[in-house]
TIDO-694110 format. One record per residue (C-alpha): residue number from 1; y, z, x; residue in one letter. Coordinates in Angstrom, 1 decimal. Each point is the difference from the previous one (the first is absolute). Example, Ala and Ser with C-alpha at 12.3 -4.5 7.8 and 13.67 -1.06 7.14 Angstrom:
<rec num="1" yy="-4.5" zz="7.8" xx="12.3" residu="A"/>
<rec num="2" yy="3.4" zz="-0.7" xx="1.4" residu="S"/>
***
This chain:
<rec num="1" yy="112.0" zz="116.5" xx="114.5" residu="M"/>
<rec num="2" yy="-3.6" zz="0.5" xx="-0.4" residu="P"/>
<rec num="3" yy="-2.1" zz="-1.9" xx="2.9" residu="G"/>
<rec num="4" yy="-2.6" zz="-2.4" xx="-0.7" residu="L"/>
<rec num="5" yy="-3.2" zz="2.1" xx="-0.2" residu="M"/>
<rec num="6" yy="2.0" zz="2.5" xx="-2.2" residu="A"/>
<rec num="7" yy="0.5" zz="-2.8" xx="-2.4" residu="K"/>
<rec num="8" yy="-3.5" zz="-1.2" xx="0.1" residu="Y"/>
<rec num="9" yy="-1.0" zz="3.5" xx="-0.9" residu="S"/>
<rec num="10" yy="2.1" zz="0.1" xx="-3.0" residu="V"/>
<rec num="11" yy="-2.1" zz="-3.1" xx="-1.0" residu="L"/>
<rec num="12" yy="-3.1" zz="1.5" xx="0.4" residu="V"/>
<rec num="13" yy="1.3" zz="2.8" xx="-1.9" residu="A"/>
<rec num="14" yy="0.9" zz="-2.1" xx="-3.0" residu="F"/>
<rec num="15" yy="-3.4" zz="-1.2" xx="-0.6" residu="F"/>
<rec num="16" yy="-1.6" zz="3.3" xx="0.7" residu="R"/>
<rec num="17" yy="1.5" zz="1.0" xx="-3.0" residu="G"/>
<rec num="18" yy="-1.6" zz="-2.3" xx="-2.2" residu="L"/>
<rec num="19" yy="-3.6" zz="-0.6" xx="-1.4" residu="K"/>
<rec num="20" yy="0.1" zz="-3.7" xx="-0.3" residu="T"/>
<rec num="21" yy="2.4" zz="-2.9" xx="0.9" residu="C"/>
<rec num="22" yy="0.6" zz="-3.8" xx="-0.4" residu="A"/>
<rec num="23" yy="1.9" zz="-1.7" xx="2.2" residu="I"/>
<rec num="24" yy="1.9" zz="-3.0" xx="-0.7" residu="A"/>
<rec num="25" yy="-1.2" zz="-2.3" xx="2.9" residu="F"/>
<rec num="26" yy="1.8" zz="-3.4" xx="0.6" residu="S"/>
<rec num="27" yy="-1.7" zz="-0.5" xx="3.5" residu="G"/>
<rec num="28" yy="2.8" zz="0.9" xx="1.9" residu="G"/>
<rec num="29" yy="0.7" zz="2.6" xx="2.9" residu="V"/>
<rec num="30" yy="1.6" zz="2.7" xx="-2.3" residu="D"/>
<rec num="31" yy="-2.8" zz="0.0" xx="-2.8" residu="S"/>
<rec num="32" yy="-2.7" zz="-0.6" xx="2.7" residu="A"/>
<rec num="33" yy="1.3" zz="3.2" xx="1.8" residu="F"/>
<rec num="34" yy="0.0" zz="2.0" xx="-3.2" residu="L"/>
<rec num="35" yy="-3.5" zz="-0.9" xx="-1.2" residu="S"/>
<rec num="36" yy="-1.2" zz="0.7" xx="3.5" residu="Y"/>
<rec num="37" yy="1.7" zz="3.6" xx="-0.3" residu="V"/>
<rec num="38" yy="-1.5" zz="0.4" xx="-3.8" residu="A"/>
<rec num="39" yy="-3.3" zz="-1.0" xx="1.1" residu="H"/>
<rec num="40" yy="-0.1" zz="2.6" xx="2.8" residu="E"/>
<rec num="41" yy="0.9" zz="2.8" xx="-2.3" residu="V"/>
<rec num="42" yy="-1.6" zz="-0.9" xx="-3.1" residu="L"/>
<rec num="43" yy="-2.9" zz="-2.2" xx="1.0" residu="G"/>
<rec num="44" yy="-1.6" zz="-1.6" xx="-3.0" residu="K"/>
<rec num="45" yy="2.5" zz="1.5" xx="-2.2" residu="N"/>
<rec num="46" yy="2.5" zz="-2.4" xx="1.3" residu="A"/>
<rec num="47" yy="0.4" zz="-3.4" xx="-1.2" residu="L"/>
<rec num="48" yy="1.7" zz="-3.3" xx="1.2" residu="A"/>
<rec num="49" yy="1.3" zz="-2.1" xx="-2.8" residu="I"/>
<rec num="50" yy="1.2" zz="-3.5" xx="0.7" residu="T"/>
<rec num="51" yy="1.6" zz="-2.0" xx="-2.6" residu="V"/>
<rec num="52" yy="-0.6" zz="-4.0" xx="-0.3" residu="Q"/>
<rec num="53" yy="2.8" zz="-2.2" xx="-1.6" residu="T"/>
<rec num="54" yy="0.9" zz="-3.3" xx="0.5" residu="P"/>
<rec num="55" yy="3.0" zz="1.0" xx="2.0" residu="Y"/>
<rec num="56" yy="-2.1" zz="1.8" xx="2.6" residu="T"/>
<rec num="57" yy="-1.7" zz="-1.9" xx="2.5" residu="P"/>
<rec num="58" yy="-3.5" zz="-0.1" xx="0.3" residu="S"/>
<rec num="59" yy="0.3" zz="0.8" xx="3.9" residu="R"/>
<rec num="60" yy="1.4" zz="3.5" xx="-1.0" residu="E"/>
<rec num="61" yy="-3.0" zz="0.6" xx="-2.4" residu="R"/>
<rec num="62" yy="-2.5" zz="-1.0" xx="2.6" residu="K"/>
<rec num="63" yy="1.9" zz="2.1" xx="2.8" residu="D"/>
<rec num="64" yy="-0.1" zz="2.8" xx="-2.3" residu="A"/>
<rec num="65" yy="-4.0" zz="-0.1" xx="-0.6" residu="K"/>
<rec num="66" yy="-0.6" zz="-0.8" xx="3.9" residu="R"/>
<rec num="67" yy="2.0" zz="3.4" xx="0.4" residu="F"/>
<rec num="68" yy="-1.8" zz="1.8" xx="-2.6" residu="S"/>
<rec num="69" yy="-3.1" zz="-0.9" xx="1.1" residu="D"/>
<rec num="70" yy="0.8" zz="1.2" xx="3.4" residu="W"/>
<rec num="71" yy="1.5" zz="3.2" xx="-1.0" residu="L"/>
<rec num="72" yy="-3.0" zz="0.9" xx="-2.4" residu="G"/>
<rec num="73" yy="2.1" zz="0.8" xx="-3.0" residu="I"/>
<rec num="74" yy="-0.6" zz="-0.9" xx="-3.7" residu="Q"/>
<rec num="75" yy="1.8" zz="-3.2" xx="-0.7" residu="H"/>
<rec num="76" yy="0.7" zz="-1.6" xx="-3.2" residu="K"/>
<rec num="77" yy="2.2" zz="-3.3" xx="-0.8" residu="I"/>
<rec num="78" yy="1.7" zz="-0.2" xx="-3.1" residu="L"/>
<rec num="79" yy="0.4" zz="-3.9" xx="-1.3" residu="A"/>
<rec num="80" yy="3.2" zz="-0.3" xx="-1.9" residu="L"/>
<rec num="81" yy="1.8" zz="-2.8" xx="-1.4" residu="P"/>
<rec num="82" yy="3.8" zz="-1.0" xx="0.5" residu="L"/>
<rec num="83" yy="1.8" zz="2.3" xx="-2.4" residu="P"/>
<rec num="84" yy="1.8" zz="-1.5" xx="-2.6" residu="K"/>
<rec num="85" yy="3.1" zz="2.3" xx="0.7" residu="E"/>
<rec num="86" yy="0.6" zz="-1.8" xx="3.6" residu="I"/>
<rec num="87" yy="-0.6" zz="-3.5" xx="-1.0" residu="I"/>
<rec num="88" yy="3.5" zz="-1.0" xx="0.3" residu="T"/>
<rec num="89" yy="0.3" zz="2.0" xx="3.4" residu="N"/>
<rec num="90" yy="3.0" zz="2.2" xx="-1.4" residu="P"/>
<rec num="91" yy="2.1" zz="2.3" xx="2.5" residu="F"/>
<rec num="92" yy="-1.8" zz="3.0" xx="-1.2" residu="D"/>
<rec num="93" yy="-3.3" zz="-1.8" xx="0.9" residu="R"/>
<rec num="94" yy="-1.3" zz="2.5" xx="2.2" residu="C"/>
<rec num="95" yy="0.7" zz="3.1" xx="-2.5" residu="Y"/>
<rec num="96" yy="-1.7" zz="-1.8" xx="-2.8" residu="L"/>
<rec num="97" yy="-2.9" zz="-1.3" xx="2.2" residu="C"/>
<rec num="98" yy="-0.7" zz="3.4" xx="1.5" residu="K"/>
<rec num="99" yy="0.4" zz="1.8" xx="-3.4" residu="K"/>
<rec num="100" yy="-3.2" zz="-2.5" xx="-1.3" residu="K"/>
<rec num="101" yy="-2.1" zz="0.1" xx="2.7" residu="L"/>
<rec num="102" yy="0.3" zz="3.8" xx="0.8" residu="Y"/>
<rec num="103" yy="-0.6" zz="0.5" xx="-3.9" residu="T"/>
<rec num="104" yy="-3.3" zz="-2.0" xx="0.3" residu="E"/>
<rec num="105" yy="-0.7" zz="1.6" xx="3.2" residu="I"/>
<rec num="106" yy="0.1" zz="3.8" xx="-1.7" residu="I"/>
<rec num="107" yy="-2.1" zz="-1.4" xx="-2.9" residu="Q"/>
<rec num="108" yy="-2.7" zz="-1.2" xx="2.3" residu="F"/>
<rec num="109" yy="-0.3" zz="2.8" xx="2.2" residu="T"/>
<rec num="110" yy="0.1" zz="2.6" xx="-2.7" residu="K"/>
<rec num="111" yy="-3.2" zz="-1.6" xx="-1.4" residu="K"/>
<rec num="112" yy="-1.6" zz="0.2" xx="3.4" residu="L"/>
<rec num="113" yy="0.8" zz="3.5" xx="0.2" residu="G"/>
<rec num="114" yy="3.0" zz="-0.1" xx="2.2" residu="F"/>
<rec num="115" yy="3.0" zz="1.8" xx="-1.5" residu="D"/>
<rec num="116" yy="2.5" zz="-0.4" xx="2.7" residu="K"/>
<rec num="117" yy="1.3" zz="-3.1" xx="1.3" residu="V"/>
<rec num="118" yy="2.5" zz="-0.3" xx="3.0" residu="V"/>
<rec num="119" yy="1.5" zz="-2.8" xx="2.0" residu="D"/>
<rec num="120" yy="1.0" zz="-0.9" xx="3.5" residu="G"/>
<rec num="121" yy="4.0" zz="0.4" xx="0.1" residu="N"/>
<rec num="122" yy="1.3" zz="1.2" xx="2.8" residu="N"/>
<rec num="123" yy="3.2" zz="1.3" xx="1.1" residu="L"/>
<rec num="124" yy="1.8" zz="-3.1" xx="0.9" residu="D"/>
<rec num="125" yy="-0.7" zz="-1.6" xx="-3.3" residu="D"/>
<rec num="126" yy="2.7" zz="2.8" xx="-1.3" residu="E"/>
<rec num="127" yy="2.7" zz="-1.7" xx="1.6" residu="S"/>
<rec num="128" yy="-1.2" zz="-3.6" xx="-1.1" residu="D"/>
<rec num="129" yy="0.7" zz="-1.9" xx="-3.2" residu="Y"/>
<rec num="130" yy="-3.3" zz="1.3" xx="-1.8" residu="R"/>
<rec num="131" yy="0.4" zz="-0.2" xx="-3.8" residu="P"/>
<rec num="132" yy="-3.5" zz="0.4" xx="-0.3" residu="G"/>
<rec num="133" yy="0.3" zz="3.9" xx="1.2" residu="L"/>
<rec num="134" yy="1.5" zz="0.6" xx="-3.5" residu="R"/>
<rec num="135" yy="-3.1" zz="-1.0" xx="-1.5" residu="A"/>
<rec num="136" yy="-2.3" zz="1.9" xx="1.9" residu="L"/>
<rec num="137" yy="2.3" zz="3.1" xx="-0.8" residu="S"/>
<rec num="138" yy="-0.2" zz="-0.5" xx="-3.4" residu="E"/>
<rec num="139" yy="-4.0" zz="-0.2" xx="-0.1" residu="L"/>
<rec num="140" yy="-0.1" zz="3.0" xx="2.1" residu="G"/>
<rec num="141" yy="-1.3" zz="-1.9" xx="2.7" residu="I"/>
<rec num="142" yy="0.6" zz="2.0" xx="3.7" residu="R"/>
<rec num="143" yy="0.4" zz="-1.8" xx="3.1" residu="S"/>
<rec num="144" yy="-1.4" zz="2.9" xx="2.9" residu="P"/>
<rec num="145" yy="1.0" zz="-2.1" xx="2.9" residu="L"/>
<rec num="146" yy="3.6" zz="0.1" xx="-1.1" residu="A"/>
<rec num="147" yy="-0.2" zz="3.7" xx="-1.0" residu="E"/>
<rec num="148" yy="-1.4" zz="1.0" xx="3.4" residu="A"/>
<rec num="149" yy="3.1" zz="-1.9" xx="1.3" residu="R"/>
<rec num="150" yy="-1.8" zz="-2.5" xx="2.1" residu="L"/>
<rec num="151" yy="2.0" zz="-3.1" xx="0.8" residu="T"/>
<rec num="152" yy="-2.0" zz="-3.4" xx="0.6" residu="K"/>
<rec num="153" yy="0.3" zz="0.0" xx="3.6" residu="G"/>
<rec num="154" yy="-1.9" zz="3.5" xx="-0.1" residu="E"/>
<rec num="155" yy="-2.4" zz="-1.4" xx="-2.0" residu="I"/>
<rec num="156" yy="-0.9" zz="-2.7" xx="2.1" residu="R"/>
<rec num="157" yy="-0.3" zz="2.5" xx="2.9" residu="E"/>
<rec num="158" yy="-2.5" zz="2.5" xx="-1.7" residu="L"/>
<rec num="159" yy="-1.9" zz="-3.0" xx="-1.3" residu="S"/>
<rec num="160" yy="-0.2" zz="-1.1" xx="3.8" residu="R"/>
<rec num="161" yy="-1.2" zz="3.5" xx="1.1" residu="Q"/>
<rec num="162" yy="-2.6" zz="0.2" xx="-2.5" residu="K"/>
<rec num="163" yy="-1.4" zz="-3.5" xx="0.9" residu="G"/>
<rec num="164" yy="0.8" zz="-1.7" xx="-3.3" residu="L"/>
<rec num="165" yy="-0.3" zz="-4.1" xx="0.3" residu="P"/>
<rec num="166" yy="3.1" zz="-0.2" xx="-2.2" residu="H"/>
<rec num="167" yy="2.4" zz="2.0" xx="2.3" residu="W"/>
<rec num="168" yy="2.2" zz="-3.2" xx="1.0" residu="D"/>
<rec num="169" yy="-0.5" zz="-2.4" xx="-3.1" residu="K"/>
<rec num="170" yy="3.3" zz="-1.6" xx="-1.1" residu="P"/>
<rec num="171" yy="1.6" zz="1.1" xx="-2.8" residu="A"/>
<rec num="172" yy="-0.6" zz="-1.7" xx="-3.4" residu="F"/>
<rec num="173" yy="1.4" zz="-0.4" xx="-3.4" residu="A"/>
<rec num="174" yy="-1.3" zz="-1.7" xx="-3.2" residu="C"/>
<rec num="175" yy="0.7" zz="-3.8" xx="-0.4" residu="L"/>
<rec num="176" yy="2.4" zz="0.5" xx="-2.9" residu="L"/>
<rec num="177" yy="2.4" zz="1.1" xx="2.8" residu="S"/>
<rec num="178" yy="-0.3" zz="-3.8" xx="1.2" residu="R"/>
<rec num="179" yy="1.4" zz="-1.2" xx="-3.2" residu="I"/>
<rec num="180" yy="4.2" zz="0.2" xx="-0.8" residu="P"/>
<rec num="181" yy="0.3" zz="2.3" xx="-2.9" residu="H"/>
<rec num="182" yy="0.4" zz="-1.3" xx="-3.9" residu="H"/>
<rec num="183" yy="-2.4" zz="-3.1" xx="0.9" residu="R"/>
<rec num="184" yy="-3.0" zz="-0.4" xx="-2.0" residu="K"/>
<rec num="185" yy="-3.3" zz="1.3" xx="2.0" residu="V"/>
<rec num="186" yy="-3.1" zz="-2.3" xx="-0.2" residu="T"/>
<rec num="187" yy="-3.6" zz="0.7" xx="1.5" residu="E"/>
<rec num="188" yy="0.5" zz="-3.6" xx="1.5" residu="A"/>
<rec num="189" yy="3.1" zz="0.8" xx="1.9" residu="E"/>
<rec num="190" yy="-1.3" zz="3.5" xx="1.1" residu="L"/>
<rec num="191" yy="-3.2" zz="-1.9" xx="1.1" residu="K"/>
<rec num="192" yy="1.7" zz="-2.3" xx="2.3" residu="R"/>
<rec num="193" yy="2.2" zz="2.5" xx="1.6" residu="I"/>
<rec num="194" yy="-3.4" zz="1.9" xx="0.8" residu="E"/>
<rec num="195" yy="-1.4" zz="-3.2" xx="1.7" residu="Q"/>
<rec num="196" yy="3.0" zz="-0.8" xx="1.8" residu="A"/>
<rec num="197" yy="0.3" zz="3.6" xx="1.6" residu="E"/>
<rec num="198" yy="-4.1" zz="0.1" xx="0.6" residu="D"/>
<rec num="199" yy="0.7" zz="-3.3" xx="1.8" residu="Y"/>
<rec num="200" yy="2.8" zz="1.4" xx="2.2" residu="L"/>
<rec num="201" yy="-1.7" zz="3.2" xx="0.4" residu="I"/>
<rec num="202" yy="-3.0" zz="-1.9" xx="1.5" residu="K"/>
<rec num="203" yy="2.1" zz="-2.2" xx="2.2" residu="S"/>
<rec num="204" yy="1.0" zz="3.4" xx="2.0" residu="G"/>
<rec num="205" yy="3.2" zz="1.4" xx="-2.0" residu="F"/>
<rec num="206" yy="-1.1" zz="3.7" xx="-1.0" residu="K"/>
<rec num="207" yy="3.4" zz="0.7" xx="-1.9" residu="Q"/>
<rec num="208" yy="0.9" zz="-2.7" xx="-2.2" residu="V"/>
<rec num="209" yy="1.5" zz="-0.9" xx="-3.3" residu="R"/>
<rec num="210" yy="0.4" zz="-3.2" xx="-1.9" residu="L"/>
<rec num="211" yy="3.0" zz="0.1" xx="-2.2" residu="R"/>
<rec num="212" yy="-0.7" zz="-2.3" xx="-3.3" residu="S"/>
<rec num="213" yy="2.8" zz="-1.6" xx="-1.4" residu="H"/>
<rec num="214" yy="-1.0" zz="-2.7" xx="-2.2" residu="G"/>
<rec num="215" yy="-1.1" zz="-3.1" xx="1.9" residu="D"/>
<rec num="216" yy="1.5" zz="1.6" xx="3.2" residu="L"/>
<rec num="217" yy="-2.2" zz="2.4" xx="2.4" residu="A"/>
<rec num="218" yy="2.0" zz="2.2" xx="2.0" residu="R"/>
<rec num="219" yy="-2.0" zz="1.5" xx="3.0" residu="I"/>
<rec num="220" yy="0.9" zz="3.5" xx="1.8" residu="E"/>
<rec num="221" yy="-1.7" zz="0.9" xx="3.1" residu="V"/>
<rec num="222" yy="1.1" zz="2.9" xx="2.3" residu="P"/>
<rec num="223" yy="3.1" zz="-0.9" xx="2.0" residu="P"/>
<rec num="224" yy="-1.9" zz="0.3" xx="3.5" residu="E"/>
<rec num="225" yy="-2.5" zz="-2.9" xx="-1.6" residu="D"/>
<rec num="226" yy="2.4" zz="-2.6" xx="-1.3" residu="R"/>
<rec num="227" yy="-0.2" zz="-2.1" xx="3.1" residu="F"/>
<rec num="228" yy="-3.8" zz="-0.8" xx="-0.7" residu="R"/>
<rec num="229" yy="1.5" zz="-1.8" xx="-2.9" residu="L"/>
<rec num="230" yy="2.2" zz="-2.1" xx="1.7" residu="F"/>
<rec num="231" yy="-2.5" zz="-2.6" xx="1.9" residu="D"/>
<rec num="232" yy="0.0" zz="-3.0" xx="-2.0" residu="E"/>
<rec num="233" yy="-3.8" zz="-0.3" xx="-0.2" residu="T"/>
<rec num="234" yy="-0.2" zz="3.5" xx="-1.6" residu="V"/>
<rec num="235" yy="2.9" zz="-0.7" xx="-2.1" residu="M"/>
<rec num="236" yy="-1.6" zz="-3.0" xx="-1.4" residu="D"/>
<rec num="237" yy="-3.6" zz="1.6" xx="-0.4" residu="T"/>
<rec num="238" yy="1.6" zz="3.0" xx="-1.6" residu="V"/>
<rec num="239" yy="2.0" zz="-2.1" xx="-2.5" residu="S"/>
<rec num="240" yy="-2.7" zz="-2.3" xx="-1.0" residu="G"/>
<rec num="241" yy="-2.3" zz="3.0" xx="-0.4" residu="K"/>
<rec num="242" yy="2.4" zz="1.8" xx="-2.6" residu="I"/>
<rec num="243" yy="1.4" zz="-3.1" xx="-1.8" residu="R"/>
<rec num="244" yy="-4.0" zz="-1.0" xx="-0.8" residu="A"/>
<rec num="245" yy="0.1" zz="3.2" xx="-2.1" residu="L"/>
<rec num="246" yy="2.6" zz="-1.7" xx="-2.2" residu="G"/>
<rec num="247" yy="3.4" zz="1.0" xx="1.7" residu="Y"/>
<rec num="248" yy="2.4" zz="-2.9" xx="0.7" residu="R"/>
<rec num="249" yy="2.4" zz="1.6" xx="2.7" residu="Y"/>
<rec num="250" yy="-1.1" zz="2.5" xx="2.6" residu="V"/>
<rec num="251" yy="2.5" zz="1.6" xx="1.9" residu="C"/>
<rec num="252" yy="0.3" zz="2.8" xx="2.6" residu="L"/>
<rec num="253" yy="2.1" zz="3.1" xx="-0.3" residu="D"/>
<rec num="254" yy="2.1" zz="0.0" xx="2.6" residu="M"/>
<rec num="255" yy="0.5" zz="3.8" xx="0.3" residu="D"/>
<rec num="256" yy="-3.3" zz="0.9" xx="-0.1" residu="G"/>
<rec num="257" yy="-2.2" zz="2.5" xx="-2.0" residu="Y"/>
<rec num="258" yy="1.3" zz="3.5" xx="-1.2" residu="R"/>
<rec num="259" yy="-1.3" zz="2.3" xx="-2.8" residu="T"/>
<rec num="260" yy="2.1" zz="-0.2" xx="-3.1" residu="G"/>
<rec num="261" yy="1.4" zz="-3.7" xx="0.5" residu="R"/>
<rec num="262" yy="0.8" zz="0.0" xx="-3.7" residu="M"/>
<rec num="263" yy="1.4" zz="2.9" xx="-0.4" residu="N"/>
<rec num="264" yy="3.5" zz="-0.8" xx="0.4" residu="P"/>
<rec num="265" yy="-0.8" zz="-2.5" xx="-3.2" residu="L"/>
<rec num="266" yy="-0.2" zz="3.3" xx="-2.2" residu="V"/>
<rec num="267" yy="3.3" zz="1.5" xx="0.7" residu="S"/>
<rec num="268" yy="1.0" zz="-0.3" xx="-3.8" residu="C"/>
<rec num="269" yy="-3.3" zz="2.1" xx="-1.0" residu="V"/>
<rec num="270" yy="0.7" zz="2.6" xx="-2.4" residu="D"/>
<rec num="271" yy="0.6" zz="3.2" xx="1.9" residu="S"/>
<rec num="272" yy="-2.3" zz="1.8" xx="-2.2" residu="T"/>
<rec num="273" yy="-3.0" zz="-2.0" xx="2.1" residu="I"/>
<rec num="274" yy="-0.7" zz="2.3" xx="3.0" residu="K"/>
***
């Protein structure tokens, strides 16, 4: 089993083998670290590209901009509408979304002179339900972190060692993951989900999900933070704020937050979706 610095050397060697590279930069820990290494190796021949859609919160785009400015890497924002392919939030939404977005990224970055596009998937992602990985494979998008066998924990540790401000940022998933499959997605619902989560984050919850079930909002916070929502005054305030966004009912998920909460609902997905 290679050590941490040996894996880091593999990652550096990957970028040394390229003339130019565009990094799909969501604003999260993994793609921030990938952007850092690419910039260290390639300098002005590295580009961070952030996609702006109705289902990516503006806070993530702002984080990506702040980090890129701090690092000094070239940064572009590509604004795209809600793809018609995922308007009904189908089971293979992630595959369809990745295929559409990365096709657009490839076309956009080629015009700027960047022939290689990479993404920030890590080794842990290969054992999770990630149908989008198939789309990346079909488009020839490589995942240098996964190829270097780097896990999420190792990426956080390397980011901490390098002094990156994103090293302890909580994991993020797009807002479509807050809506049950096979229900029509509207920009209005995505907006109120974003506003509700922004409010909860400003209230001190670093990790939060607002699952949207029609007129019912289901709040997920880390298990160790649930007690903060048991205070009657806090409950009344939170409920009032979220109901003001258009929800009729507001509830707390008693199990607390965990990743892939909607995944059990996709057990009947076609086995060809990897």
